[in-house]
N, C-alpha and C positions, 0 to 999 in steps of 0.2 A: 127561917134558915134557908129555905129554898130560894127565897128572894135574894139573900146575900150571895148564894152560890151563882145565881144568874148574873148578878152585877159583876162579880169577879170574872166570870167567863167573858162577858161583854168587854170588860176592860182589857183583857188579854188579847182579844181579837183586834181591838182598836189599836193597841200598841204594836201588834204584828204588822197591821196594814200601814201604820205610820213609818215603821222601820223599813219596810219594802219600798215605800214611796220615796223616802230619803235616799236610799241606795240608788234607786233609778235616776233620781235627779242629779246626784253626783256623777253617775256614769255618763249622763248626757252632757254635763259640764266638761268632763274630761275629754269626751269625744269632740266637743265643740272647740276646745283649746287645741287639741291635736290637729283638727281640720284646719284651723286658722294658721297654726304653725307650718303645716305642710304647704298650705296655699302661699304663705309668705315666702318660704324657702323656694318654692317653685317659681314664684314671680321674680325673686332675686336672681335665680339662675337664668331665667328667661331674659331679664334685664342685662345680666352680664353677657349673655350670648349676643343679644342685640347690640350692646355697646361694642363688643368685639367685632361684630360685623360692620358697624359704622366706622370703627377704627380702621379696619381693613379697607373699607371703601375709600376713606380719606387718604390712606396710603396709596391706593391705586390711582386716585384722582391726582394727587401730588406727583406721583411717578409719571403719569401721562403728561401733566403740565410741564414737568422738567424735560421730558423727552421732546415735547413740542418746542420748548424754548431752545434746546440744543440744536434741533433741526433748523429752526429759524435763524439761529446764529450762523450756522454753516452756509445756508442757502440764500438767505435774504439780506445779509449784512450789506451787500453792495447797494441794494435797492434803498435801504434805509439811510445810507450815507449821502449827504449833500456835499457838493464841492465847497471847500473853504473859500472864503473871499479875501482878497488882498494878499499881503506878503506871506509866502510859505518858504520852506526849505526842505532839501533832500540831499542824500549823500550818494556819490558815485561808487562804482565797483572798486575803484582804487582809493577810496576813502576821502574824497574831497567834498566839502560842504558847498552846495550850490544854492544860490538865492533866486527866488522867483516870485511871480505874482499871478493870481488867478482873477480873471474878469468874467463875471456872469455865472449863472448856474443853469446850464442847459445840457441836454443829453448829447449834443454834438459839440465837439471841442477841437480847436486848432492850437497846435503847439508852434509858437513863433520863435524862430532861431535868428539871432541878430548877425549883422555883418561886421566886418573889420573896418574901422577901429571902434565902432559904436558899442553900446551895451543894450540891455533890454528896453530902456526908455525909448529907444527909437521906434518901438512897436506899440507904445501905449495908445496912441491915437487910432491906429488900425484895430487894436483889440476892442476899443469902444465901438468902432464901426461894425465889427463882427457881432457884438452884443445887440446892436440895433436889428440885426438879421437873425437873432435867436441862436447865435453860435457863441459858446464860451471860448475863452482864450487863456492860454498859459504862456507867459513870457518868462525868460530866465537869463541870467548872466553866465556866459561861458566861464570856465575856470580862469582866474586871474583878472577878470573884468568885473566892473561894477562892485556889487557887494559879495560876490562869490569869492571863496578862498582859493588858495593854490597859485601857481605861476601860470602865466600865459603860455599855453602849450597847444598850439593849433592842431598839431597832428593827432591829438587825442580828444578834441572837443566833441566828437561824435559820442563819446562815453557819457558826456553830460546830458546829451539829448536822450540817450538810452536810459539814464537814471530818471529823467523827467517822465518817461513813459512807464517805467516801473512804479513810480509814485502814483501815477494816475490809475494804475491797475486795480487799486482798492475801491474805485468808484464805478458806478453803473453807467457807463457812457455807451451810447449806441454807435457813434462813429468818432474816429480820431483822425484829424488831418495834420499833415506836416507842411508848414509854410516857412521857407527859409530865404533870407537875403544874403547874397554873396557867399561867404564861407559858411554861413548858416544853411544855405541851400545845398552846399556840397555835403555837409554833415547829415542833412536830411535824406539825401540820396543814399548815403552809406547805411543809415539805419533802416530806411524803407526796404532795402534789399535783403535784410535779414529775414529768413523764413519763419522764425519763431515770434515775430512781431506783426500784429495785425493792424495795418494802416489802411484807412479807407481811401484816402486821396493824397496826392503829393503835388505841391506847387513850389517852384523855385523862381526867384527874381535875381537876375544877374549872377547866377551861380557859376564859378569857374570849375572846370573839370579837375583842376589840380591847383592847390595853393599851400605853400609851405609844408610839404610832406603830407598833406591831407588830399587824398585822391579818390575820385568817384568814377574813374574810367572803367573799372571792371564791374563795379556795383550796379551801374545803370542797366546792364543787361539782365539783371535778375529781378527787376521790379515788375510786379503784375498788376498793381492797382492803377487807376486812372492818373495821368500825369499832365501837368500844365507847366510849360517852360516859358519864362518871360525875360526879355532883355531889350535894351535900347540898341538901335542899329549902329550908332556911332560909338558905342561902348565896346571897342573892338574885341578884346579877349572874351568878355562875357557873351558877346554875340556869337563868336565862333564856338564857344563852349555850349551855348544853347542849341546850336545846330548839331553839334556832336551828340548831345544827349538825345535830341529828337530822333536823329538818324539811327541811333544804336539802342533804342528802347522799343518795347513791344506796344501794341495797341491795348487799351485806348490811350491816346495821347493828343495833346494840342500844344500849339505855341503861339505866343503873342509878341509881335515885333513892334516896338515903340519908336517913333521918330524922336530924335534927340540923342543925348550922350550921357545922361545922368545914370548913376549906379545904385543899385539896391534901394534901401529905404530913403536915400537922398532924393529919389525921384519925387516923393510926396511933397517935399518942400521946394525943390528946385524947379520942378516941372509939374505944377498942380494939375494941368489938363491930363497929362499922362498918368498922374496919380489916380485921377478919377477913372481913367480907362482900366487901370489895374483893379480897382475896387469892383467895377462892373464885371470884369472878366472873371474875377475870383468867385463872386457870388453866383454868376451864371454857371460856372464850371462845377461848383459844389452842389448846385441844385440839379443840374442835368445829367450828372454821372453817378 
């Protein structure tokens, strides 16, 4: 009987120990699950925070890139724009469409204004000569001439030249020269005298001081850039006008008197030797002033 009592006691002790052990194991499992859950939640929150930071960083980067692009558009657009080549068009302040052509893509550019009764084609050969000397050229037809619209209105052709310069303002040019033959020279003087237009140098060939209500008599006194006046000695009125312009303009200034009687761009075809003298004088003047 004692032996049976001993066995019963031992069984009870073993059962108690087993129960305690089971409870301890379950407690550990619960703690482990809780720890894993907390760790997962913590990691998810950290991930969300990091994602948010990355998103904010991306937004900041995009914002900076957009700001840089905007600044570039405002400040560098001229540098990025190359001169178009060949036929171009622009409109005057009084609404007339003007046809022109650009030769070459250089930082220095000459605007070539044609004589009466020619059109811009009279300058094409000279424009190519300028390109050989790394100077771009813009030729154009005055209103009513060549491919330009409107009526022939010589008193207002200076507006066509002004529109050409406004068109060129969108490009990054280091220097702009005005070169005009006959009435084109008169218009060039009028425009060069305007204080809001920055002209580097002015050259006229056989320009009259006045022609069909287009007058440069007053304007010549207001030009500050270097000037070169060219005329043939036997081209009477053009020769007299050249001397008037020279005498009534400020320094720096030069004049070239040619033997012969040809007028404007006709000189290049009718008197080739004088045409070569003009080319040499023009390049020398543009380089040395």
